[in-house]
MIMARVO-766557 format. One record per residue (C-alpha): residue in one letter; x, y, z. Coordinates in pm, 1 decimal. Last residue first. Layout:
BEGIN
<"A",<X,Y,Z>>
...
! end
This chain:
BEGIN
<"D",<16222.1,6388.8,11643.6>>
<"G",<16063.6,6604.6,11906.9>>
<"G",<15724.3,6555.6,12078.6>>
<"L",<15873.4,6641.5,12424.4>>
<"E",<16233.1,6754.2,12335.3>>
<"V",<16566.9,6587.0,12318.3>>
<"L",<16831.2,6834.6,12202.7>>
<"K",<17025.6,6664.8,11919.6>>
<"G",<17366.1,6515.7,11825.9>>
<"I",<17269.9,6129.0,11858.4>>
<"N",<17557.5,6078.4,12098.5>>
<"F",<17569.3,6428.4,12231.4>>
<"D",<17232.9,6388.3,12375.3>>
<"I",<17123.5,6715.6,12545.5>>
<"R",<16833.9,6683.8,12785.6>>
<"T",<16466.0,6770.5,12859.4>>
<"W",<16427.5,7068.9,12627.0>>
<"G",<16303.7,7421.7,12609.6>>
<"R",<16171.4,7637.4,12356.3>>
<"L",<16194.5,8021.8,12370.8>>
<"Q",<16215.9,8033.8,11984.8>>
<"W",<16522.6,8231.6,11977.9>>
<"L",<16659.5,8024.6,12259.2>>
<"N",<16560.0,7702.0,12074.5>>
<"N",<16742.7,7806.7,11778.9>>
<"L",<17059.9,7931.0,11980.7>>
<"L",<17056.9,7588.6,12145.9>>
<"L",<17053.2,7396.2,11818.3>>
<"L",<17341.4,7627.9,11707.8>>
<"P",<17521.3,7537.2,12024.8>>
<"I",<17495.6,7170.7,11953.8>>
<"Q",<17621.3,7160.3,11613.9>>
<"W",<17884.5,7424.5,11648.3>>
<"H",<18081.8,7386.2,11965.7>>
<"H",<18020.3,7020.6,12082.6>>
<"V",<17978.4,6871.5,11739.6>>
<"M",<18234.2,7088.6,11573.4>>
<"L",<18521.0,7036.8,11808.6>>
<"F",<18502.8,6653.2,11821.7>>
<"P",<18408.9,6631.7,11469.3>>
<"L",<18735.0,6802.2,11400.4>>
<"P",<18959.6,6545.8,11559.5>>
<"D",<19019.7,6281.9,11289.9>>
<"H",<19353.4,6110.7,11320.2>>
<"L",<19354.8,6166.0,11703.5>>
<"K",<19005.1,6039.4,11738.3>>
<"Y",<18744.0,6220.9,11921.7>>
<"I",<18362.0,6120.2,11876.9>>
<"A",<18337.7,5806.6,12082.1>>
<"D",<18572.9,5912.8,12358.0>>
<"T",<18789.6,5637.0,12499.0>>
<"G",<18780.0,5418.6,12807.3>>
<"R",<19003.9,5291.4,13092.4>>
<"F",<19100.6,5663.2,13165.4>>
<"I",<18754.7,5795.2,13197.4>>
<"N",<18612.8,5496.6,13385.7>>
<"R",<18886.7,5510.6,13640.5>>
<"V",<18833.3,5893.6,13693.4>>
<"W",<18454.6,5821.9,13749.6>>
<"N",<18520.6,5539.6,13983.7>>
<"Q",<18766.5,5757.7,14185.7>>
<"L",<18489.6,6038.3,14202.8>>
<"Q",<18230.9,5791.2,14321.1>>
<"S",<18479.7,5678.0,14596.8>>
<"F",<18552.4,6028.4,14701.3>>
<"S",<18167.5,6088.8,14744.8>>
<"R",<17871.6,6279.8,14607.0>>
<"I",<17916.5,6272.6,14247.5>>
<"G",<17601.5,6381.4,14053.7>>
<"T",<17764.0,6704.2,13928.0>>
<"L",<18042.6,6499.9,13791.9>>
<"R",<17779.5,6343.7,13551.5>>
<"W",<17811.1,6638.3,13336.7>>
<"V",<18174.8,6572.6,13274.0>>
<"E",<18096.2,6217.8,13160.5>>
<"H",<17820.8,6357.8,12916.5>>
<"Y",<18083.9,6582.3,12761.2>>
<"L",<18332.7,6293.2,12733.1>>
<"W",<18090.0,6067.1,12527.5>>
<"Y",<18176.3,5711.7,12609.6>>
<"T",<18323.0,5419.5,12452.2>>
<"P",<18474.2,5102.7,12626.0>>
<"K",<18831.0,5030.9,12504.0>>
<"S",<18900.5,4789.5,12235.9>>
<"N",<19182.8,4536.9,12335.3>>
<"H",<18955.0,4231.4,12292.8>>
<"L",<18863.7,4342.7,11945.2>>
<"P",<18483.6,4408.7,11896.1>>
<"Q",<18291.8,4129.6,11742.9>>
<"L",<18285.9,4004.2,11381.1>>
<"P",<18043.1,3717.8,11313.0>>
<"E",<18210.2,3371.3,11314.3>>
<"T",<18296.8,3144.6,11015.3>>
<"L",<18209.4,3424.2,10791.7>>
<"P",<18023.8,3358.1,10456.6>>
<"E",<18170.4,3510.4,10156.6>>
<"T",<17956.7,3812.9,10019.0>>
<"G",<18132.2,4102.5,10174.6>>
<"L",<17987.6,4440.6,10169.1>>
<"Y",<17860.6,4503.4,10526.0>>
<"A",<18070.2,4257.5,10730.2>>
<"D",<18354.8,4338.5,10518.2>>
<"S",<18324.8,4722.1,10608.6>>
<"V",<18392.3,4640.8,10969.9>>
<"Q",<18732.9,4487.1,10885.1>>
<"P",<18979.5,4732.7,11041.9>>
<"Y",<18837.8,4720.6,11405.4>>
<"N",<18954.0,5016.4,11622.5>>
<"Y",<18633.5,5195.4,11636.6>>
<"F",<18424.6,4887.6,11669.7>>
<"M",<18280.1,4976.5,12005.6>>
<"T",<18112.6,5271.0,11830.0>>
<"I",<17870.1,5003.5,11700.5>>
<"A",<17704.7,5033.3,12041.7>>
<"S",<17528.1,5331.9,11896.2>>
<"H",<17256.7,5096.0,11730.5>>
<"T",<17198.6,5093.3,11377.1>>
<"R",<16832.1,5027.2,11270.6>>
<"P",<16552.8,4785.3,11294.4>>
<"N",<16491.1,4835.8,11667.5>>
<"C",<16383.8,4538.3,11871.1>>
<"E",<16256.7,4509.4,12234.3>>
<"I",<16207.1,4309.7,12534.0>>
<"A",<16423.5,4008.0,12429.2>>
<"Y",<16431.4,3763.5,12713.8>>
<"V",<16744.8,3581.3,12816.2>>
<"K",<16758.0,3290.3,13066.6>>
<"G",<17053.4,3298.8,13304.6>>
<"D",<16850.3,3192.6,13618.1>>
<"D",<16874.7,3553.2,13762.7>>
<"A",<16699.6,3674.1,13447.0>>
<"Q",<16897.1,3819.7,13147.8>>
<"I",<16698.8,4127.3,13006.6>>
<"F",<16771.5,4206.7,12646.7>>
<"D",<16713.4,4497.5,12408.4>>
<"F",<16773.0,4438.0,12043.7>>
<"S",<16945.3,4600.3,11750.0>>
<"V",<16918.6,4539.3,11375.0>>
<"Q",<17090.1,4643.6,11078.8>>
<"G",<17004.8,4495.2,10733.0>>
<"T",<16944.9,4184.6,10518.0>>
<"F",<16665.8,3937.8,10598.7>>
<"G",<16626.1,3566.3,10652.6>>
<"M",<16382.1,3592.0,10938.6>>
<"G",<16455.4,3250.7,11087.0>>
<"K",<16826.4,3326.5,11051.3>>
<"V",<16789.0,3673.1,11201.8>>
<"F",<16616.8,3513.0,11505.2>>
<"T",<16824.4,3211.1,11560.5>>
<"T",<17157.5,3423.7,11558.7>>
<"V",<16990.4,3679.3,11792.5>>
<"W",<16901.8,3419.3,12042.8>>
<"A",<17235.7,3252.5,12004.7>>
<"Q",<17419.4,3583.4,12059.9>>
<"I",<17203.1,3651.0,12375.0>>
<"E",<17293.6,3305.1,12529.9>>
<"P",<17661.4,3342.3,12440.7>>
<"N",<17700.9,3663.0,12614.1>>
<"E",<18055.1,3825.4,12553.5>>
<"V",<18060.3,4167.1,12687.7>>
<"N",<18155.5,4479.4,12486.0>>
<"E",<18167.3,4818.0,12681.8>>
<"Y",<17934.8,5078.6,12583.3>>
<"N",<17845.1,5404.6,12777.6>>
<"V",<17578.7,5652.8,12664.4>>
<"Q",<17270.3,5475.3,12729.7>>
<"F",<16974.9,5635.8,12892.4>>
<"A",<16748.1,5354.9,13007.6>>
<"S",<17070.5,5129.6,13079.8>>
<"S",<17253.9,4866.1,12914.3>>
<"E",<17531.0,4615.9,12943.5>>
<"S",<17693.2,4572.5,12602.0>>
<"C",<17673.8,4337.0,12310.1>>
<"C",<17826.0,4337.5,11973.0>>
<"H",<17757.3,4154.9,11644.3>>
<"L",<17870.4,4156.4,11289.1>>
<"R",<17804.0,3904.5,11018.4>>
<"L",<17495.5,3725.2,11150.3>>
<"E",<17369.3,3537.4,10834.8>>
<"G",<17003.3,3596.0,10759.1>>
<"N",<17059.9,3713.8,10399.9>>
<"R",<17314.8,3950.8,10525.2>>
<"V",<17289.0,4091.8,10900.1>>
<"T",<17459.3,4363.7,11092.5>>
<"S",<17403.3,4316.7,11464.3>>
<"H",<17383.9,4562.8,11737.1>>
<"T",<17298.0,4459.3,12102.4>>
<"C",<17171.5,4604.6,12429.9>>
<"F",<17181.1,4435.7,12775.9>>
<"E",<16979.5,4450.5,13096.1>>
<"K",<17061.4,4260.0,13397.6>>
<"G",<16748.2,4102.7,13570.8>>
<"P",<16408.6,4153.8,13715.0>>
<"I",<16144.5,4085.3,13442.2>>
<"F",<15853.7,4338.0,13401.8>>
<"E",<15579.5,4187.1,13199.9>>
<"Q",<15497.2,4427.6,12917.0>>
<"M",<15205.6,4647.6,12850.3>>
<"I",<15239.7,4762.8,12508.2>>
<"W",<15093.7,5088.5,12376.4>>
<"P",<14883.4,5207.6,12075.1>>
<"K",<14908.0,5550.9,11944.9>>
<"E",<14615.4,5559.1,11654.8>>
<"P",<14409.5,5316.3,11866.8>>
<"S",<14469.6,5548.0,12170.5>>
<"I",<14683.3,5585.7,12462.4>>
<"P",<14844.1,5935.2,12530.8>>
<"L",<14945.7,5871.6,12892.5>>
<"S",<14819.5,6059.7,13189.4>>
<"K",<14521.1,5830.3,13214.7>>
<"V",<14750.3,5540.6,13308.5>>
<"F",<14927.8,5733.1,13576.5>>
<"A",<14601.9,5859.4,13752.9>>
<"A",<14448.6,5524.3,13719.0>>
<"T",<14736.4,5349.9,13875.2>>
<"E",<14759.3,5620.3,14144.9>>
<"E",<14403.0,5564.0,14234.1>>
<"P",<14431.8,5205.0,14233.4>>
<"T",<14696.0,5228.0,14515.4>>
<"D",<15069.2,5132.6,14545.4>>
<"C",<15106.7,5122.5,14159.1>>
<"P",<14991.5,4805.4,13934.6>>
<"L",<15209.5,4855.3,13749.2>>
<"K",<15581.0,4962.2,13736.2>>
<"T",<15664.7,5309.4,13635.1>>
<"L",<15952.9,5254.6,13370.3>>
<"D",<15958.3,5605.9,13214.8>>
<"L",<16252.2,5641.9,12994.1>>
<"R",<16039.9,5575.2,12677.6>>
<"R",<15835.2,5881.4,12798.8>>
<"V",<16086.3,6118.7,12661.5>>
<"S",<16192.4,6018.4,12310.4>>
<"D",<15848.4,5850.8,12227.8>>
<"Y",<15859.4,5618.6,11935.2>>
<"P",<15530.6,5445.4,11835.0>>
<"I",<15468.7,5148.3,12048.4>>
<"S",<15466.9,5351.2,12366.2>>
<"K",<15582.3,5163.2,12661.4>>
<"L",<15379.1,5046.0,12981.9>>
<"I",<15540.1,4837.6,13258.9>>
<"Y",<15409.2,4520.1,13432.1>>
<"K",<15476.6,4375.2,13773.0>>
<"R",<15546.0,3996.6,13813.8>>
<"T",<15339.2,3701.1,13970.9>>
<"E",<15011.0,3793.4,13797.8>>
<"Q",<14677.9,3676.5,13900.0>>
<"S",<14616.4,3983.8,14109.4>>
<"F",<14697.0,4209.9,13820.0>>
<"D",<14344.5,4155.1,13679.2>>
<"F",<14339.4,4420.4,13399.0>>
<"N",<14039.0,4662.4,13407.1>>
<"L",<14241.3,4957.5,13455.6>>
<"V",<14491.1,4854.9,13195.3>>
<"Q",<14222.8,4783.4,12916.1>>
<"E",<14051.9,5082.6,13038.5>>
<"P",<14341.3,5291.4,12911.4>>
<"N",<14247.1,5222.1,12541.1>>
<"T",<14470.0,5072.2,12266.3>>
<"I",<14690.5,4839.4,12470.8>>
<"K",<14877.6,4540.7,12311.9>>
<"F",<14946.8,4280.4,12577.4>>
<"S",<15287.0,4127.4,12668.9>>
<"K",<15431.0,3833.6,12850.6>>
<"P",<15816.4,3876.4,12825.5>>
<"V",<16015.5,3732.6,12517.1>>
<"S",<16187.7,3383.7,12483.7>>
<"L",<16233.4,3242.4,12136.7>>
<"S",<16016.4,2960.7,11979.7>>
<"L",<16040.6,3121.2,11638.7>>
<"E",<15668.2,3183.1,11661.6>>
<"R",<15730.9,3344.5,11987.1>>
<"A",<15972.1,3592.8,11825.7>>
<"K",<15716.8,3680.4,11576.2>>
<"E",<15478.1,3762.2,11868.7>>
<"S",<15730.9,3966.3,12041.6>>
<"F",<15792.3,4183.3,11732.5>>
<"A",<15429.7,4244.0,11672.5>>
<"F",<15395.6,4378.4,12021.7>>
<"K",<15712.7,4598.1,12013.7>>
<"D",<15613.8,4731.7,11676.1>>
<"D",<15932.5,4844.0,11510.2>>
<"L",<16014.7,4482.4,11399.8>>
<"M",<15684.8,4455.1,11236.5>>
<"K",<15699.4,4789.9,11042.1>>
<"T",<16062.6,4738.0,10944.0>>
<"V",<15966.3,4374.6,10806.9>>
<"D",<15662.0,4527.9,10605.9>>
<"A",<15875.4,4804.9,10467.7>>
<"D",<16152.1,4605.4,10326.2>>
<"F",<16475.9,4590.4,10551.7>>
<"H",<16807.4,4779.5,10501.4>>
<"I",<17126.6,4739.4,10346.9>>
<"V",<17027.3,4916.2,10024.7>>
<"E",<17237.0,4799.4,9710.7>>
<"C",<17242.3,5091.9,9446.7>>
<"Y",<17079.0,5219.5,9129.0>>
<"P",<16786.7,4982.8,9069.9>>
<"S",<16752.1,4951.9,9444.8>>
<"L",<16684.2,5312.9,9527.8>>
<"A",<16315.1,5337.2,9426.7>>
<"P",<16242.6,5007.5,9601.3>>
<"K",<16432.7,5094.9,9912.3>>
<"A",<16258.9,5431.9,9962.8>>
<"L",<15969.7,5296.0,10154.3>>
<"S",<16241.2,5114.0,10382.8>>
<"D",<16408.8,5432.4,10422.6>>
<"Y",<16073.5,5581.6,10518.1>>
<"Y",<16030.2,5298.2,10803.8>>
<"S",<16358.8,5377.3,10961.7>>
<"A",<16294.2,5739.7,10976.8>>
<"V",<16101.4,5762.9,11293.9>>
<"P",<16342.1,5566.1,11504.4>>
<"S",<16619.6,5781.4,11368.8>>
<"T",<16821.1,5635.3,11085.5>>
<"V",<17165.9,5512.9,11000.8>>
<"P",<17083.0,5415.4,10645.9>>
<"V",<17364.0,5212.2,10457.0>>
<"Y",<17330.6,5293.0,10080.5>>
<"V",<17576.5,5093.3,9857.8>>
<"D",<17712.2,5157.1,9519.4>>
<"I",<17652.5,5542.9,9495.3>>
<"N",<17737.9,5712.1,9178.1>>
<"E",<17741.1,6054.2,9348.1>>
<"R",<17480.3,6219.7,9115.7>>
<"K",<17263.7,5903.5,9082.1>>
<"V",<17244.4,5828.3,9459.3>>
<"I",<17204.5,6206.1,9536.6>>
<"D",<16922.4,6215.0,9295.9>>
<"V",<16739.9,5881.7,9429.2>>
<"L",<16777.0,6003.6,9782.8>>
<"T",<16625.4,6339.7,9688.6>>
<"K",<16336.9,6172.5,9516.1>>
<"I",<16277.4,5958.4,9820.6>>
<"Y",<16267.7,6258.6,10054.8>>
<"A",<16048.2,6456.1,9836.5>>
<"E",<15808.7,6173.3,9809.6>>
<"P",<15803.1,6121.3,10195.8>>
<"D",<15728.9,6484.0,10279.0>>
<"Y",<15672.1,6544.2,10657.9>>
<"Q",<15779.3,6204.2,10770.4>>
<"P",<16089.6,6201.9,10541.1>>
<"T",<16231.7,6536.0,10649.9>>
<"P",<16374.7,6687.1,10333.0>>
<"T",<16729.8,6608.5,10266.8>>
<"T",<17082.7,6756.5,10320.7>>
<"Y",<17389.7,6668.6,10161.5>>
<"F",<17783.0,6601.3,10261.8>>
<"R",<18059.3,6506.3,10054.4>>
<"S",<18383.2,6313.4,10096.4>>
<"V",<18338.5,6232.4,10467.0>>
<"A",<18623.4,6020.6,10645.4>>
<"N",<18801.9,6353.6,10690.6>>
<"S",<18531.5,6462.3,10949.7>>
<"F",<18385.1,6810.0,10885.9>>
<"R",<18032.8,6682.8,10788.2>>
<"H",<18034.8,6518.7,11145.7>>
<"G",<17966.6,6856.8,11312.4>>
<"S",<17615.9,6845.6,11166.8>>
<"L",<17506.3,7208.6,11114.1>>
<"W",<17248.4,7090.5,10821.9>>
<"Y",<17075.2,6928.7,11096.8>>
<"K",<16718.9,7072.5,11040.9>>
<"H",<16776.6,7003.9,10656.1>>
<"T",<16780.4,6614.3,10705.4>>
<"E",<17096.9,6434.6,10706.5>>
<"I",<17336.2,6289.5,10442.2>>
<"L",<17704.3,6152.3,10435.4>>
<"V",<17902.4,6033.1,10139.1>>
<"V",<18172.7,5815.2,10196.6>>
<"R",<18450.5,5698.4,9942.2>>
<"H",<18588.6,5343.0,10030.5>>
<"G",<18953.4,5280.3,10123.6>>
<"A",<18901.4,5048.8,10417.7>>
<"A",<18956.4,5341.0,10661.2>>
<"S",<18682.5,5523.7,10466.2>>
<"F",<18431.3,5248.9,10541.0>>
<"S",<18517.6,5235.1,10913.4>>
<"R",<18520.7,5615.2,10946.4>>
<"A",<18196.2,5674.1,10785.9>>
<"L",<18049.4,5379.6,11010.3>>
<"Q",<18170.7,5562.8,11308.3>>
<"L",<18046.2,5896.2,11202.3>>
<"A",<17701.9,5726.6,11140.7>>
<"K",<17718.6,5595.1,11484.7>>
<"T",<17794.3,5935.2,11625.1>>
<"M",<17461.3,6072.0,11516.4>>
<"K",<17424.4,6404.6,11315.0>>
<"G",<17480.5,6250.4,10972.2>>
<"G",<17184.9,6001.8,10999.4>>
<"S",<17224.2,5876.1,10641.6>>
<"I",<17533.3,5677.1,10503.3>>
<"L",<17588.9,5669.1,10117.4>>
<"I",<17906.9,5451.5,10021.1>>
<"N",<18102.0,5485.3,9694.2>>
<"K",<18286.9,5161.8,9661.1>>
<"P",<18666.6,5095.3,9636.8>>
<"H",<18752.2,4774.1,9433.5>>
<"A",<19087.0,4640.6,9550.1>>
<"V",<19037.2,4734.9,9893.6>>
<"T",<19299.0,4862.6,10130.4>>
<"T",<19379.6,5195.5,9966.1>>
<"Q",<19708.1,5319.6,10082.1>>
<"Q",<19800.3,5636.6,10252.6>>
<"T",<20184.2,5720.4,10266.4>>
<"S",<20362.6,5797.1,10593.4>>
<"F",<20625.1,6055.2,10706.6>>
<"L",<20505.9,6385.3,10600.9>>
<"R",<20146.5,6267.4,10698.5>>
<"S",<20262.0,6237.6,11064.6>>
<"L",<20363.5,6593.3,11080.4>>
<"S",<20021.5,6706.7,10948.6>>
<"N",<19844.0,6478.6,11181.0>>
<"W",<20041.5,6614.2,11481.1>>
<"A",<19945.3,6971.3,11394.6>>
<"L",<19574.6,6866.8,11368.9>>
<"S",<19581.8,6690.3,11705.7>>
<"V",<19743.1,6987.0,11858.6>>
<"L",<19466.2,7208.1,11708.2>>
<"V",<19185.9,6969.7,11823.8>>
<"I",<19311.1,6943.5,12190.4>>
<"V",<19367.3,7336.6,12192.7>>
<"A",<19013.2,7391.2,12064.4>>
<"N",<18855.6,7165.8,12308.2>>
<"I",<19026.9,7343.6,12606.9>>
<"P",<18925.4,7682.7,12472.7>>
<"L",<18569.2,7585.1,12396.7>>
<"A",<18494.1,7454.8,12766.7>>
<"L",<18387.9,7786.1,12889.6>>
<"L",<18168.1,7838.9,12570.2>>
<"L",<18001.6,7519.3,12632.7>>
<"L",<17917.2,7639.0,12986.0>>
<"T",<17779.9,7975.1,12860.1>>
<"L",<17561.9,7797.9,12586.0>>
<"T",<17411.6,7572.4,12868.4>>
<"G",<17322.9,7868.9,13102.5>>
<"L",<17178.0,8070.3,12807.6>>
<"N",<16945.0,7762.3,12692.3>>
<"Q",<16839.5,7670.5,13046.1>>
<"F",<16803.5,8043.8,13162.5>>
<"L",<16583.1,8144.7,12880.6>>
<"T",<16374.0,7822.2,12906.6>>
<"I",<16322.1,7871.3,13280.7>>
<"F",<16237.9,8245.0,13209.8>>
<"R",<15989.8,8150.9,12950.4>>
<"A",<15826.6,7882.2,13171.4>>
<"K",<15784.8,8138.0,13429.0>>
<"V",<15619.0,8378.7,13188.8>>
<"S",<15392.1,8115.2,13069.7>>
<"I",<15414.1,7932.4,12718.2>>
<"P",<15224.5,7956.2,12424.5>>
<"P",<15180.9,7645.4,12200.4>>
<"T",<15455.5,7575.7,11916.8>>
<"A",<15283.2,7501.2,11577.1>>
<"P",<15422.3,7196.4,11411.7>>
<"V",<15659.1,7271.7,11139.2>>
<"P",<15567.0,7165.2,10780.7>>
<"S",<15850.4,7102.6,10548.0>>
<"S",<16006.5,7359.6,10303.7>>
<"L",<16238.2,7203.3,10041.9>>
<"S",<16583.4,7303.6,10011.0>>
<"I",<16838.0,7055.2,9869.5>>
<"S",<17168.8,7127.7,10041.6>>
<"Q",<17516.0,7052.7,9905.3>>
<"T",<17806.9,7084.6,10104.2>>
<"M",<18163.8,7074.4,9983.9>>
! end
């Protein structure tokens, strides 16, 4: 059953586009819809066979609740795979899961998961915070929610912190207070806090005016720098142009092209060569209870757990020093000498949590109160996770037989993050309901996009959510 609480939200006006841009947008949306339509029969067969197998399996097995006192769990971010993974983890332990998303994503394919008991939509928090908080409280009271686990977009993290005081009388909220979320989300403030805890971070400067960069004396530096927006920018966050450029003119042109202002500050951060890693951590009262680490890239859609004691020690020290409860993810660089530098912190769930797909005790890390001897980490036999439709698209970039061999090897040694034999419907509905409906909406409005992210279940657009 789906319940949507409709409240209108202001939508930014779309500027007029040229005839050429209209044609490109038309081709982009229609072409992608055609490709998805061609893949539909294959996907449908996989899901139908899985459903038939599940029906037969249920005839010879009985489901048992694995916890003595099942709880009602509310999870937000229903369009994203990480929310689906948490729903499956809590449901597998015997808890009841209610999933929510904003009105725009009422079409979430994850609402069809057999791990989800009820699905609701909410107002968009940044457009109407009061209505969003009121809706959360209403859902919590109506569904007798015991624990709220926000799985937020970058923008929504702060609004769930604002909602925490209103929700706390009715349920536990596994999220940070507003001042902590604001600090962690501010790349510069986070780096200053890490320095206070004697932890390693790159040299950085807060930039509120392009002239600060243009007047900076790079000749005194041994390393290059990169610029990153402090407010979340879904498109420019992938731009790692190194400063200074080859000429002063190129540097000036690049810097002046960025929307830098006191209202939208940026961070100029030392670029440290090395290997990139990303992490997810679940923390209660400063105790690291669940942790995973994976090699990283700018557009992350593959996760394979690696044990990195230096990174885990960094995270353990930071969360213990902060003493907070919530979900937090970090981006790290490990330099050639082995030293690790945290380059960014995100106060929310990371998609790397999909590596816990076969770990039955994930809910204990969130709900348990007894201290753990060691934080839970993905099982040694867990496969790397990927998103099959992303991998199929990567075939277009293969230029040699060895590249094709590597691609095939990665497919067979890993597992799709959405498809699960015991819960196959999301695999069909995300790819052939959720994304196509978003594409049809963009086609109707003649609006383009930069890429499709099946992981977070949306079209990535300039200035989008």
